[in-house]
C-alpha positions in Angstrom: 149.8 71.1 -13.9 149.7 68.9 -10.6 147.1 67.5 -8.3 144.4 69.8 -6.9 144.3 67.5 -3.9 147.4 69.4 -2.7 145.0 72.3 -2.0 143.9 70.5 0.9 146.9 68.4 2.1 149.8 70.9 2.1 150.8 73.9 4.2 148.2 75.6 6.3 147.8 79.3 5.5 148.8 78.5 2.0 145.5 76.6 1.5 143.6 79.7 2.6 145.2 81.9 0.1 145.6 79.0 -2.4 148.8 80.4 -3.7 150.8 77.2 -3.6 148.0 75.6 -5.8 149.3 77.5 -8.9 151.9 74.7 -8.8 149.8 72.0 -7.3 146.2 72.5 -8.4 145.8 70.3 -11.2 148.9 69.0 -12.4 149.7 65.4 -12.0 150.3 63.9 -8.6 153.8 63.9 -7.5 154.8 60.5 -6.1 157.5 61.4 -3.7 158.0 63.6 -0.6 160.4 66.0 -2.3 157.7 67.3 -4.5 155.3 67.5 -1.6 157.8 69.6 0.3 158.2 71.8 -2.8 154.6 72.7 -2.5 155.0 73.7 1.1 158.0 75.8 0.1 156.4 77.9 -2.7 153.3 78.5 -0.6 155.3 79.7 2.3 157.5 82.1 0.0 154.4 83.5 -1.6 152.5 84.2 1.6 155.5 85.5 3.5 156.3 87.8 0.5 152.8 89.2 0.7 152.9 89.9 4.4 156.3 91.7 3.9 154.8 93.8 1.1 151.8 94.6 3.2 154.1 96.2 5.8 155.5 98.3 3.0 152.2 99.3 1.3 150.4 100.2 4.5 153.4 101.3 6.5 152.2 99.0 9.3 153.8 96.4 11.7 154.1 92.7 10.6 151.5 91.8 13.2 149.0 94.3 11.8 149.7 93.2 8.3 149.0 89.6 9.1 145.8 90.5 10.9 144.8 92.8 7.9 145.3 89.9 5.5 143.2 87.6 7.6 140.4 90.2 7.9 140.1 90.2 4.1 139.2 86.6 4.0 135.6 85.6 4.1 133.9 83.6 6.9 132.8 80.9 4.5 134.6 77.6 4.8 136.1 78.8 8.0 138.7 80.7 6.0 139.0 83.8 8.3 139.0 81.6 11.4 141.7 79.4 10.2 143.8 82.2 9.0 143.8 83.8 12.5 144.7 80.4 14.0 147.6 79.9 11.6 148.8 83.5 12.4 148.7 82.6 16.1 150.9 79.6 15.4 153.6 81.0 12.9 153.1 84.8 13.4 155.6 85.3 16.3 158.4 83.7 14.4 157.8 85.5 11.2 157.8 88.8 13.3 161.2 87.9 14.8 162.7 87.0 11.5 161.5 90.2 9.8 163.0 92.2 12.6 166.3 90.6 11.7 165.8 91.6 8.1 165.3 88.1 6.7 163.5 87.9 3.4 160.8 85.4 2.4 163.3 82.7 1.2 165.3 82.8 4.5 162.0 82.8 6.6 160.6 79.7 4.8 163.9 77.8 5.1 164.2 78.7 8.7 160.6 77.5 9.4 161.5 74.3 7.4 158.7 74.7 4.9 161.6 75.0 2.4 164.4 72.4 2.6 167.6 72.0 0.6 168.2 68.3 0.3 171.7 67.0 0.1 173.2 67.3 -3.4 170.2 69.5 -4.5 170.5 73.1 -5.6 169.3 75.9 -3.3 165.9 77.1 -4.6 165.2 80.8 -3.9 162.9 83.4 -5.5 164.8 86.6 -4.4 168.4 87.4 -4.7 170.6 85.7 -2.2 171.5 87.6 1.0 174.8 89.6 0.9 176.2 87.4 3.6 176.9 83.7 2.9 173.6 81.7 2.8 174.7 79.1 5.4 175.7 81.9 7.8 172.4 83.8 7.2 170.3 80.6 7.6 172.1 79.6 10.8 171.6 83.1 12.2 168.0 82.9 11.5 167.6 79.4 13.0 169.1 80.7 16.2 166.4 83.3 16.5 163.6 80.6 16.4 165.4 77.5 17.7 163.2 76.9 20.6 160.0 77.9 18.7 157.0 75.5 19.2 155.8 76.3 15.6 158.7 74.2 14.2 156.8 71.2 15.5 154.1 71.9 13.0 156.1 72.3 9.9 158.4 69.3 10.9 155.4 67.0 11.3 153.9 67.9 7.9 151.0 70.0 9.3 147.8 69.4 7.5 145.1 72.0 7.6 142.4 69.3 7.3 143.4 68.0 10.7 141.4 70.9 12.2 138.2 69.3 13.2 136.0 72.0 11.9 137.5 71.7 8.4 137.5 67.9 8.1 134.0 67.6 6.4 134.7 70.5 4.0 138.0 68.9 3.0 136.4 65.5 2.5 133.8 67.0 0.2 136.2 68.8 -2.0 138.5 65.7 -2.1 135.5 63.6 -3.3 134.5 66.1 -6.0 138.0 66.3 -7.3 138.6 62.5 -7.3 135.3 61.7 -8.9 135.0 64.6 -11.3 131.2 64.4 -10.8 128.7 66.6 -8.9 129.0 66.0 -5.2 125.4 67.0 -4.6 123.4 64.9 -7.2 120.3 63.4 -5.5 119.1 61.5 -8.6 122.6 60.4 -9.8 122.1 61.6 -13.4 125.5 63.4 -13.3 123.8 66.8 -13.1 123.2 69.0 -10.1 121.3 72.2 -9.0 124.3 73.1 -6.8 127.0 75.4 -8.5 130.3 74.2 -7.4 131.9 70.8 -6.4 131.5 69.8 -9.9 127.9 71.1 -10.1 126.3 73.4 -12.7 129.4 75.6 -13.1 130.7 72.5 -14.9 127.6 71.1 -16.7 124.1 72.4 -17.2 121.9 72.9 -14.2 119.6 70.1 -13.3 116.0 71.3 -13.3 114.7 68.3 -11.3 117.2 66.6 -9.0 114.7 64.1 -7.9 114.1 62.6 -11.4 117.1 61.1 -13.2 115.3 61.1 -16.4 115.2 64.9 -16.4 118.5 66.5 -17.3 120.0 68.9 -19.9 120.6 67.6 -23.4 118.0 64.9 -23.7 115.3 64.6 -26.3 112.0 65.9 -24.7 109.7 63.3 -23.2 106.3 63.6 -24.8 107.4 67.1 -26.2 107.6 68.3 -22.6 103.9 68.9 -22.5 103.7 68.5 -18.7 107.2 69.0 -17.4 110.6 70.1 -18.6 112.5 66.9 -19.1 115.6 68.4 -20.8 115.9 71.5 -18.6 116.0 74.0 -21.4 113.1 76.0 -19.9 110.6 75.3 -22.7 107.7 73.2 -21.7 103.9 73.1 -21.6 101.2 73.5 -24.3 100.2 76.6 -26.2 96.5 77.3 -25.2 96.0 79.0 -28.5 96.4 75.7 -30.6 97.1 73.0 -28.1 100.6 72.3 -29.5 103.4 71.7 -27.0 105.8 74.6 -27.0 108.9 72.2 -27.3 107.4 70.7 -30.5 106.4 74.2 -31.9 109.8 75.9 -31.2 112.3 73.2 -31.3 111.2 70.3 -33.6 113.5 70.3 -36.7 115.9 72.9 -35.2 118.7 70.4 -34.7 119.5 71.0 -31.1 122.9 70.0 -29.8 125.1 70.4 -26.8 128.8 71.2 -26.4 131.2 69.0 -24.4 134.8 69.8 -23.7 137.4 67.1 -23.0 140.1 69.3 -21.6 142.9 70.1 -19.1 143.4 73.1 -16.7 143.3 75.5 -19.6 139.9 74.3 -20.7 138.7 74.4 -17.1 140.0 78.0 -17.0 142.5 77.6 -14.1 142.8 81.2 -12.7 144.3 82.9 -9.6 143.2 86.6 -9.5 146.3 88.8 -9.4 144.8 90.8 -6.5 145.0 87.7 -4.3 148.8 88.1 -4.2 149.3 91.8 -4.9 149.5 93.7 -1.7 148.8 97.1 -3.3 145.6 95.8 -4.9 144.2 93.7 -2.1 141.0 94.8 -0.4 138.0 93.3 1.4 136.5 92.6 -2.1 139.5 90.6 -3.2 138.6 87.3 -1.6 134.8 87.4 -2.0 134.9 84.6 -4.6 137.6 82.5 -2.8 135.1 79.9 -1.5 133.8 79.5 -4.9 137.2 79.1 -6.4 138.3 76.5 -3.8 135.2 74.4 -4.3 135.9 74.6 -8.0 139.5 73.4 -7.8 140.7 77.0 -8.6 139.0 76.5 -12.0 136.4 79.0 -13.4 134.5 76.8 -15.9 131.5 79.2 -15.7 133.8 81.7 -17.5 135.7 79.3 -19.8 135.8 79.9 -23.5 134.0 76.7 -24.3 131.3 76.2 -21.8 131.1 79.5 -19.9 127.6 80.7 -19.3 128.5 84.0 -17.5 129.4 86.9 -19.7 133.0 87.7 -19.7 134.5 89.8 -16.8 137.1 91.1 -19.3 134.6 93.3 -20.9 135.3 92.0 -24.3 132.3 91.3 -26.7 133.1 87.7 -27.5 131.1 84.8 -25.9 131.8 81.2 -25.1 131.0 78.5 -27.7 128.2 77.4 -25.5 126.6 81.0 -25.4 127.0 81.3 -29.2 125.3 77.9 -29.7 122.5 79.0 -27.4 122.2 82.3 -29.2 121.9 80.4 -32.4 119.3 78.0 -31.0 117.6 78.8 -27.7 116.6 75.2 -27.6 120.2 74.4 -26.7 119.8 76.1 -23.3 121.9 74.5 -20.5 123.3 71.8 -22.8 127.0 72.1 -21.9 129.6 69.8 -20.1 133.0 70.8 -19.1 134.7 67.4 -18.6 138.1 69.0 -18.0 140.5 68.2 -15.2 143.6 69.9 -13.9 146.6 67.7 -15.1 144.5 65.9 -17.8 146.4 64.6 -20.9 145.8 62.0 -23.5 147.4 59.5 -21.2 145.0 59.8 -18.3 141.8 60.9 -19.9 140.5 57.3 -19.5 140.3 57.9 -15.7 137.5 60.4 -16.0 136.0 60.3 -19.4 133.2 58.1 -18.0 131.8 61.2 -16.3 130.6 62.3 -19.6 126.9 62.1 -19.8 125.3 61.3 -23.1 122.7 58.6 -23.9 122.8 57.4 -27.6 119.0 56.7 -27.6 117.6 59.4 -25.5 119.9 62.4 -26.0 120.6 65.0 -28.7 123.9 64.9 -30.6 126.8 66.9 -29.3 129.8 68.8 -30.4 132.7 67.3 -28.5 136.0 69.4 -28.4 139.2 67.4 -27.5 141.7 69.9 -26.2 144.6 68.4 -24.3 146.9 71.3 -25.1 149.8 71.0 -22.7 150.3 68.0 -20.4 151.5 65.7 -23.1 154.7 67.8 -23.3 154.7 69.5 -20.0 156.0 68.4 -16.6 158.0 69.9 -13.8 160.9 67.4 -13.9 164.5 68.5 -14.1 164.6 66.6 -17.4 161.2 66.8 -18.9 161.9 65.2 -22.2 161.6 61.5 -21.2 158.2 62.3 -19.7 156.7 63.6 -22.9 154.2 61.7 -24.7 155.4 60.1 -27.9 153.3 60.3 -31.2 152.9 56.5 -30.9 151.4 56.6 -27.4 149.3 59.6 -28.3 147.8 57.9 -31.4 147.0 54.8 -29.2 145.2 56.8 -26.4 143.4 59.2 -28.8 142.0 56.2 -30.8 140.9 54.7 -27.5 139.1 57.9 -26.6 137.5 58.1 -30.0 136.2 54.6 -29.8 134.7 55.3 -26.4 133.0 58.3 -27.8 131.6 56.4 -30.8 130.0 53.9 -28.4 128.4 56.7 -26.2 127.6 59.8 -28.5 124.2 59.9 -30.3 124.4 59.7 -34.1 125.0 63.0 -35.9 127.5 64.2 -33.3 130.7 66.0 -34.2 134.3 65.7 -32.6 137.0 68.4 -33.0 140.6 67.5 -32.2 142.7 70.5 -31.1 146.5 70.5 -31.8 149.0 71.7 -29.2 150.3 75.4 -29.2 153.8 76.6 -29.5 154.5 77.5 -25.9 157.8 79.3 -26.7 155.5 82.3 -26.6 155.6 82.2 -22.8 159.3 82.9 -22.4 159.5 85.3 -25.3 156.8 87.5 -23.9 157.2 87.3 -20.2 160.8 86.6 -19.1 161.9 90.1 -18.7 158.6 91.4 -17.2 157.9 91.7 -13.5 155.8 89.0 -11.9 153.0 90.4 -9.7 155.1 89.6 -6.6 158.0 91.6 -8.1 156.1 94.7 -9.2 156.4 96.6 -5.9 160.1 96.3 -5.5 161.1 95.4 -9.0 162.9 92.3 -7.8 161.2 89.3 -9.3 160.8 88.8 -13.0 159.0 85.9 -14.6 162.6 84.5 -15.4 163.2 84.4 -11.6 159.8 82.9 -10.9 160.1 80.2 -13.6 163.6 79.4 -12.3 162.2 79.0 -8.8 159.4 76.6 -9.9 161.9 74.6 -12.0 164.3 74.4 -9.2 161.6 73.1 -6.9 160.4 70.7 -9.7 156.9 72.1 -9.6 156.8 74.1 -12.8 153.6 73.5 -14.8 155.9 73.2 -17.9 159.6 73.1 -17.4 160.1 72.7 -21.1 158.6 76.0 -22.2 159.1 78.0 -18.9 162.8 77.7 -19.1 165.8 79.9 -19.9 167.2 76.9 -21.9 166.4 77.8 -25.5 167.3 74.3 -26.7 164.9 72.8 -24.3 162.1 75.2 -25.3 162.7 74.3 -29.0 162.7 70.6 -28.3 159.3 71.0 -26.3 157.8 72.7 -29.3 159.1 70.1 -31.7 157.4 67.4 -29.8 154.1 69.5 -29.6 154.3 69.8 -33.3 154.8 66.1 -33.8 151.7 65.4 -31.6 149.7 67.9 -33.4 150.6 66.2 -36.7 149.5 62.9 -35.2 146.1 64.3 -34.2 145.7 65.8 -37.7 146.5 62.4 -39.2 143.9 60.8 -37.1 141.3 63.3 -38.0 141.9 63.0 -41.8 142.2 59.2 -41.9 139.7 57.8 -39.4 136.0 57.3 -39.8 133.4 56.7 -37.0 129.8 55.6 -37.0 128.2 58.2 -34.8 130.2 61.4 -35.5 132.4 63.0 -38.0 135.9 64.2 -37.1 137.7 67.4 -37.5 141.2 68.9 -36.6 142.0 72.5 -35.7 145.4 74.0 -35.1 145.7 75.7 -31.6 147.1 78.8 -33.4 148.0 81.3 -30.7 149.5 83.7 -33.0 146.1 84.3 -34.7 144.7 85.2 -31.2 147.7 87.5 -30.7 147.0 89.3 -33.9 143.3 89.7 -33.1 144.3 91.2 -29.8 146.9 93.5 -31.2 144.4 94.9 -33.7 142.5 96.1 -30.6 145.5 97.8 -29.2 146.5 94.9 -26.8 149.8 93.5 -26.0 150.7 89.8 -26.4 151.7 89.3 -22.7 148.2 90.4 -21.7 146.8 87.0 -22.9 148.6 85.0 -20.3 147.5 84.4 -16.7 149.7 86.8 -14.7 150.0 84.8 -11.5 151.1 81.4 -12.9 152.6 82.8 -16.1 151.4 79.8 -18.1 147.7 79.4 -18.7 145.8 81.4 -21.4 143.6 84.0 -19.6 139.9 84.8 -20.0 140.6 87.2 -22.8 142.5 84.6 -24.8 139.9 81.9 -24.1 137.1 84.1 -25.4 139.0 85.0 -28.5 139.7 81.4 -29.1 136.0 80.8 -28.9 135.5 83.5 -31.6 138.1 82.0 -33.8 136.5 78.5 -33.5 133.2 79.9 -34.4 134.4 81.7 -37.4 136.2 78.5 -38.6 133.0 76.5 -38.2 130.8 78.9 -40.0 133.2 79.3 -42.8 134.1 75.6 -43.3 131.8 73.3 -41.5 128.6 75.2 -40.7 126.6 72.0 -40.3 128.6 71.3 -37.1 126.8 74.3 -35.5 123.2 73.3 -36.5 120.6 75.6 -37.8 119.6 79.1 -36.6 116.3 78.7 -34.9 113.7 81.3 -36.4 111.6 80.8 -33.3 114.2 82.3 -30.9 112.2 85.6 -30.5 109.0 83.7 -29.6 110.9 81.5 -27.1 112.1 84.7 -25.4 108.7 86.2 -25.5 107.1 83.1 -23.8 109.9 81.9 -21.5 112.2 84.9 -21.0 115.6 83.7 -19.9 114.3 80.1 -19.8 115.0 79.8 -16.1 118.6 81.2 -16.4 121.6 79.1 -15.7 
């Protein structure tokens, strides 16, 4: 899970298709040039693979395939325009190399997006050519040796250098760096714009010119004259002169939900049809501009704060929607304070983006779910990089003390443990990755090995053929979970009570299998790492069941006035 800024600073066409970001969007920043080069490499191999598969699926020329690919991209963010420009630069060389029967690995090494440094292994996704690698590569280099395109790849070509993309790049960079809404006129940390950390991430601002009007606050004068907490309930009932907010919400114990999470909590997702030639169409990239300006995350569909109903057609809803259903006065009170690459060790960099006023706002349910990055990295030897129980204890206590000084009294904090990620290899290693389904030539074992070789794997420890390493990673995850449980059972705070929940993926698997599903269907197919939308929704359901059974006070009361709220205010302004 590496830095989303790589979306904007690495290889050209690879931004447009955002494929390289499955290894760059949201994992920690890589400090050296080797890892930067690795992002260029994987992006190139993925895109060239798609072009090659396009020629097979549509029985077309390479030139036609590249143009078809560009035609699928939307005009927004200059995506289509930039794609055609990049094809103009690199297309002729790709055509020449394909005519010589070079595969994606050879093409990308020839164009110098992939490089084998001295003393380093050769990283390749596909089987090596029948002829010796050095001979094949030299042959390919002779084909393009005078190509002007090589000056771009050798100079570290940055797509943001195009003048018409500079402003767009800057906006996305700022949103990523600050983890706050880019468009926020009143600086209250809420926005009426969906992406760039806007209301896809936290409830929509109903008055962006008044910083005292935002989701989650206690109503000002019972919202007799305006909606100060953005839940869509305001005004006075003409029948009796009682403010609607007072009539419908007083004593109902409203509360919001706040997630402190990583890329799993933000719902990192790359749609499979973005990289599957046989599934790609004009409709495939319709939501690409939204995804790019949301850091390739889909918080609007996440299991904790999602407000759109699931696209996976399962009946479960997010924790936020369940809270809203329980009490309509909770409308729009959600915050997804998640960040790709987040861990216990770097949460302090962005926890201040959380918005809660102890005096003015309602209590909140805060879910702490740093479920991977404390044990996951892409390093060749990931063990030394793993968070120790002692470091975890120190950082989590620091986080809890911060929350105690900012959350209103009566709040609740739930600490989630870490999963046992051995599930990934066990379920996926011998299955075909989307890139390998057409020709049956790339399994997840091959894909994982490629990422590990490039040192850009989201989790080398679990996405590895080394069983000992997988076991050691799970052992450390279990140690960290035990530490979180110890904190939850031994520490007391003034403004919230504290709970611990296991991240029990096996329970989710059993739920899914009872419906006739297969375990591997719960993992994101493109990155082979993150829990997908179905898994996230099932986790929300499991969370809700646990709360209702053991700690129902965390959820607050069921509001008996919900039907009346619907009758008077409809959908309360929507989301």
